[in-house]
N, C-alpha and C positions, 0 to 999 in steps of 0.2 A: 378919671372922671368919665362917666358914660356920655356918649354923644348919640344924637338921634338925627334921622333924616328930617330936614326942615319942611318937607312936603307932607309928612304924616305925624300924627300924635304919638307920643311914646306909649308903650303898652301899659295896661292896667296891671299893677303888680299884685300878686296874691301872697299874703303873709300868713303863715300858719302859726297859731298860738294855742296853748293848752286850754284856755278858757276865754270866752268873749269879753273884750274890754274895749270900750269906745270912749272917746272924749270929744267934746264939742265946745268951741269958744262961744263967748257971749255974742260976738259979732258974726254975722253970716259970712261965709266964704273964707273963714280962717282955716289954717292947717289943722287937720284932724289927727295928726300923729301923736300917739302916746309914747314919746321917745324912750322913756325908761323901760317900757315893756316891749316895744316893737324893734328897737335897734340898740338896746342896752346903753343908752346915754346916761352918763353920770352927771352931766351938767344941768339937765332939766327933766322933770317928770313928764312934761307935755310941751309941745311947741306952741308958741303964741304968734308966729309969723303968719302973714296972709297966705292963703292957698294959691297955688300957681295953676292957671287954666290948663287943663289937659293932663296934669300930674295927678294920677289917681291910684289908690290902693284899694284892695279888697281884703278884709280880715276874715280868715277861715278858722273856725273853732270846730271841735268834734260835733256839736249839735246845731250849729248855725253858721251862716256866712253873711257878712254885711253887704250892703249895697256899696257901689264905688264911693270912696271918700276922697276929697281933695287934700293934697299935702303941698308943702312948699318944696322948692327945688332942692334945698339942702337935705331935707328928710328923704325925699325921693331917692337921691343918690346914696344915702346911707342904707336905704332899704333894698336896693338892687341886689346885693349879695344874699339877702335873706329870702328873696322871692322864690316861689316854687313854680 
């Protein structure tokens, strides 16, 4: 598991994908991870957990880059190895 200094926020992870794909829950503040696309999850196509404050990712595709998106702690840890 990745650990972070308690005095600072963890870094915004940049995840490169071949084409832009974003997902948004019906409720505000939810995890924005499209698990099946971003970290090859077989269990769920997208996460439905609440987003964790300070856990942010940025999706980078060849033609565009997303604004920082909130994710849950579980998805954040799954995405650390895929970050560039």
